[in-house]
C-alpha positions in Angstrom: 21.4 -2.3 14.7 24.4 -4.2 13.5 24.7 -4.3 9.7 27.6 -4.8 7.4 28.6 -1.4 5.9 29.4 -1.3 2.2 32.9 -0.7 1.1 31.9 2.5 -0.7 28.7 4.5 -0.6 27.6 5.0 -4.2 25.6 8.2 -3.5 23.2 9.9 -5.9 23.7 9.8 -9.6 26.0 12.6 -10.8 23.2 14.1 -12.9 21.0 14.6 -9.8 22.3 18.1 -9.4 18.9 19.4 -8.2 18.6 16.6 -5.7 17.2 13.1 -5.7 13.5 12.6 -4.8 12.0 9.1 -4.7 8.2 9.3 -5.1 7.4 5.6 -4.5 8.6 3.9 -1.3 6.4 1.2 0.2 6.7 0.8 4.0 5.3 -2.3 5.6 4.3 -3.3 9.1 5.8 -6.1 11.1 2.3 -7.2 12.3 -1.2 -5.8 12.6 -0.5 -5.1 16.2 1.1 -1.8 15.3 -2.3 -0.5 14.4 -3.8 -1.3 17.8 -3.1 2.2 19.4 -4.8 3.9 16.5 -8.0 1.9 16.3 -11.0 2.2 18.5 -11.9 -1.0 20.5 -14.7 -1.7 18.0 -12.5 -1.6 15.0 -9.7 -3.5 16.7 -12.1 -6.3 17.6 -13.4 -6.2 14.0 -9.8 -6.6 12.7 -9.1 -9.4 15.1 -12.4 -11.2 14.4 -12.9 -10.7 10.7 -9.7 -9.4 9.3 -9.6 -7.3 6.2 -12.2 -8.2 3.5 -11.2 -6.7 0.2 -13.8 -6.2 -2.5 -11.9 -8.7 -4.6 -13.5 -11.9 -3.1 -11.3 -13.8 -5.5 -8.2 -13.1 -3.3 -9.5 -15.0 -0.3 -6.9 -13.3 1.9 -4.0 -14.2 -0.5 -2.8 -12.6 -3.7 -4.5 -14.1 -6.7 -1.2 -14.8 -8.4 2.3 -15.8 -7.1 4.5 -12.8 -7.1 8.0 -12.8 -8.6 9.5 -12.9 -5.1 7.9 -13.4 -1.6 6.0 -10.2 -0.7 7.1 -8.9 -4.2 10.3 -7.8 -2.5 14.0 -7.7 -3.4 15.8 -10.7 -1.9 18.2 -8.4 0.0 15.5 -6.2 1.4 14.8 -8.4 4.5 16.1 -6.6 7.5 18.8 -8.4 9.5 16.9 -7.7 12.6 13.9 -9.7 11.3 10.5 -8.5 10.1 9.3 -7.9 6.6 11.0 -5.7 3.9 10.7 -1.9 4.5 9.5 -2.5 8.0 12.7 -1.4 9.7 13.5 2.3 9.5 17.2 1.9 10.3 17.6 -0.6 7.5 15.6 1.5 5.1 17.9 4.4 5.9 21.0 2.3 5.3 19.8 0.4 2.1 17.9 3.2 0.4 18.2 6.7 1.7 21.9 6.8 2.7 23.1 4.4 0.0 21.7 6.5 -2.9 21.8 9.9 -1.3 18.1 10.4 -1.5 17.0 13.9 -0.3 13.3 13.1 0.0 11.3 9.9 -0.2 7.5 9.6 -0.3 5.9 6.7 1.4 3.0 5.0 -0.3 1.5 2.3 2.1 -0.2 -0.4 0.0 -1.1 -3.0 2.6 -2.6 -3.5 5.0 -4.1 0.0 4.3 -7.8 -0.9 4.5 -8.4 0.8 1.1 -11.0 -1.0 -0.9 -12.4 -2.9 2.1 -16.0 -3.9 1.8 -16.8 -2.3 5.2 -16.5 1.5 4.6 -16.4 2.3 8.3 -13.5 -0.1 8.8 -11.8 1.2 5.7 -11.9 4.7 7.1 -10.6 3.5 10.5 -7.7 1.7 8.9 -6.8 4.7 6.7 -6.7 6.9 9.8 -4.5 4.2 11.5 -2.1 4.1 8.6 -1.7 7.8 8.6 -1.0 7.8 12.4 1.4 4.9 12.0 3.3 6.8 9.3 3.7 9.7 11.5 4.8 7.8 14.6 7.0 5.1 13.0 8.5 7.0 10.0 7.9 10.6 9.4 8.6 12.1 12.8 11.8 10.0 13.1 13.2 10.7 9.6 13.1 14.2 8.1 13.9 12.9 4.6 10.6 11.0 4.5 7.2 12.3 3.6 3.9 10.5 3.8 0.9 10.0 1.6 -2.5 10.5 3.1 -4.2 7.1 2.9 -8.0 7.6 2.3 -10.9 5.2 2.2 -11.7 6.3 -1.4 -14.9 4.3 -1.7 -16.3 6.6 1.0 -15.5 10.0 -0.4 -17.0 12.0 2.5 -14.8 10.1 5.0 -11.8 10.6 2.6 -12.4 14.3 2.4 -12.5 14.5 6.2 -9.2 12.6 6.5 -7.6 14.9 4.0 -8.8 18.0 5.9 -7.6 16.5 9.2 -4.0 16.3 7.7 -4.1 19.5 5.7 -1.2 21.8 6.7 0.9 19.0 8.1 4.2 19.2 6.2 4.8 15.5 6.9 2.2 14.6 4.2 2.9 15.5 0.6 0.0 13.9 -1.4 -3.3 12.0 -1.2 -3.1 8.3 -2.1 -5.7 6.4 -4.1 -5.4 3.1 -6.1 -5.8 2.8 -9.9 -8.7 0.3 -9.6 -11.7 2.0 -8.1 -15.2 0.6 -7.9 -16.3 3.2 -10.5 -14.2 5.3 -12.9 -12.3 7.9 -10.9 -13.9 10.9 -12.7 -17.4 9.9 -11.4 -18.9 12.8 -9.4 -19.1 10.6 -6.3 -15.3 11.0 -5.9 -15.3 14.7 -6.3 -15.2 15.5 -2.6 -11.8 13.9 -2.5 -10.4 16.1 -5.2 -12.0 19.2 -3.7 -10.4 18.5 -0.4 -7.0 17.8 -2.0 -7.1 21.1 -3.9 -8.1 23.0 -0.7 -5.1 21.4 1.0 -2.8 22.1 -1.9 -1.9 18.5 -2.3 -1.6 16.3 -5.5 -3.7 13.1 -5.8 -1.6 10.0 -6.6 -3.1 7.0 -8.3 -0.9 3.9 -7.6 -1.3 0.7 -9.5 -3.4 -2.0 -8.0 -6.5 -1.7 -5.8 -9.5 -3.7 -4.8 -12.5 -2.5 -6.9 -14.5 -5.7 -6.7 -14.0 -6.2 -10.5 -11.5 -8.2 -12.4 -8.7 -6.1 -13.9 -9.6 -7.1 -17.5 -12.8 -6.6 -19.4 -13.2 -10.3 -19.8 -12.6 -11.6 -16.3 -9.7 -12.9 -14.2 -6.4 -13.5 -16.0 -4.3 -16.6 -15.5 -0.9 -15.1 -14.7 0.8 -12.4 -12.7 2.5 -11.0 -15.9 -1.0 -10.2 -17.2 -1.9 -8.3 -14.0 1.2 -6.2 -13.9 0.8 -5.4 -17.6 -2.7 -4.2 -16.8 -1.5 -1.4 -14.6 -1.2 0.7 -17.7 -4.8 0.1 -18.9 -6.2 0.7 -15.4 -4.7 4.2 -15.4 -5.8 4.8 -19.0 -9.3 4.4 -17.9 -8.8 6.7 -15.0 -7.2 9.5 -17.1 -10.1 9.3 -19.6 -12.7 9.4 -16.9 -11.0 12.3 -15.1 -10.8 14.3 -18.3 -14.2 13.6 -19.8 -16.2 13.9 -16.5 -14.8 17.4 -16.3 -12.8 17.0 -13.1 -9.9 19.1 -14.3 -12.3 21.7 -15.7 -14.0 21.9 -12.3 -10.8 21.8 -10.2 -8.2 23.6 -12.3 -5.7 23.4 -9.4 -5.8 19.6 -9.2 -2.6 17.7 -10.0 -2.7 13.9 -10.5 0.4 11.7 -10.2 0.3 8.2 -11.9 2.6 5.8 -10.0 3.9 2.5 -11.3 1.7 2.6 -14.4 4.1 3.4 -17.2 3.4 6.4 -19.4 4.2 5.5 -23.0 0.5 5.1 -23.5 -0.4 8.7 -22.6 0.1 10.3 -26.1 -2.0 7.7 -27.9 -4.8 8.2 -25.3 -4.6 11.9 -25.8 -4.7 11.6 -29.6 -7.7 9.3 -29.5 -9.6 11.6 -27.1 -8.8 14.6 -29.2 -10.1 12.9 -32.4 -13.3 11.8 -30.8 -13.9 15.1 -29.0 -13.9 17.0 -32.3 -17.0 15.1 -33.3 -18.6 14.6 -29.9 -17.9 17.8 -28.1 -21.6 18.6 -27.8 -21.8 15.7 -25.3 -19.2 17.3 -23.0 -19.7 21.0 -23.2 -17.7 21.4 -20.0 -14.5 20.6 -22.0 -13.6 23.9 -23.6 -10.1 22.7 -24.7 -8.7 19.6 -26.3 -8.7 16.7 -23.9 -4.9 16.3 -24.4 -4.5 19.9 -23.1 -6.0 18.8 -19.8 -3.7 15.7 -19.7 -0.6 17.7 -20.3 -1.5 20.3 -17.7 -2.7 18.1 -14.9 -1.1 14.6 -15.2 2.3 13.7 -13.8 4.0 10.3 -14.2 6.7 8.3 -12.4 9.6 6.6 -14.0 9.1 3.1 -12.5 8.4 1.3 -14.7 9.7 3.4 -17.6 9.3 2.0 -21.1 12.5 1.4 -23.0 11.6 1.1 -26.7 14.0 -0.3 -29.3 14.5 3.2 -30.8 15.6 5.7 -28.2 14.1 8.5 -30.1 10.6 7.1 -29.5 11.1 7.5 -25.8 12.3 11.1 -26.3 9.2 11.9 -28.3 7.0 10.4 -25.6 8.7 12.4 -22.9 8.4 15.5 -24.9 4.6 15.0 -25.3 4.1 14.2 -21.6 6.2 17.1 -20.6 9.8 16.9 -19.3 8.7 18.8 -16.2 5.9 16.2 -15.4 8.2 13.1 -15.1 9.2 12.1 -11.5 11.8 9.5 -10.4 10.5 6.4 -8.5 12.4 3.4 -7.2 9.4 1.2 -6.0 11.5 0.1 -3.0 11.6 -2.6 -1.7 9.9 -4.5 -4.5 11.6 -7.0 -6.8 11.4 -4.5 -9.8 13.2 -1.8 -7.8 14.9 0.8 -10.0 18.4 1.7 -9.0 18.6 5.5 -9.6 22.1 5.1 -11.0 20.8 2.8 -13.8 17.1 3.7 -14.0 17.1 6.3 -16.8 17.9 5.0 -20.3 21.0 6.5 -21.8 19.0 8.2 -24.5 17.6 10.8 -22.1 19.7 13.9 -22.4 21.9 14.9 -19.4 20.2 18.3 -19.2 16.8 16.6 -18.6 18.0 14.2 -15.9 18.4 16.7 -13.1 14.7 17.7 -13.3 13.5 14.0 -13.5 15.7 13.0 -10.6 14.6 15.8 -8.3 13.7 19.2 -9.7 10.2 18.3 -10.9 9.2 16.6 -7.7 10.6 19.5 -5.6 8.4 21.9 -7.6 5.3 19.7 -7.5 5.5 19.0 -3.7 7.0 22.3 -2.7 10.1 20.7 -1.1 
């Protein structure tokens, strides 16, 4: 591939002395044709005939709101060889992995993943196809990349089977779900997913978005994209509350949950509110033997993109202290328009001695890199 080489390679931030790990990279396909080798004739014909049918009927095959840029991508992320952003491995290496000196990057395929499709069988087939595509097109060709196991999370039994199929494969580092599920994520119907993840020794990541069949607000569909992206935080708030109160962490003490692209400044207030109510309502949830905030601090990890930057830097330090400095992971969100350059992503108020862990140390410990 002929690309213009930069005059100087910036490399990783100086503070990334423990390495640089990016936990949120979004690969795309050039066309649906790439999935053909991994789908049975039945499901390939289904895809060709009906396409994907998300539970959000409102989308009608198109995003409900205009994105900030086409495909929500950086303007410079379109490969010179053609295709869509993050569809060309060589260009992704050049623009992201090599340019910033990234040691490990985790792929989170968002679309067309089949997650949230109204046909559970097709959703399972597409999840399997996405995982095979990751292996063939990305993971076996680039040792710095790791995959996320795409699961058809509205079919927990099929999801558990897909996790167990990939268990032990070092190419995969986590299980991928979306923050908008058809029911709150702590509901026992989803427990087979968490059980299989714990068996495999893999964290479960909840990434913003998803097709639940419900509007992302309590009152219906919003008017603007800015409302939707702001809702990422509230969707994960609901999931954290559900996971804690339903007793998921009490039942699966080894489960680790990563919240990606949802912010995290809201975590302390959710913990405080839960603790206050638990003291008066603990008889309703006897399976919770500790403060709800204790479960959050032990089991929840967060990503830096998007990281809140309050007017008073001390407030951010207080938030990070509450969340746990060892539970914060760097994420770039490549190739999206709100990509975080690792050289500029962390606010200056974060102490130098904390940056190395955020850039790489915490992720290496969580994912056993």
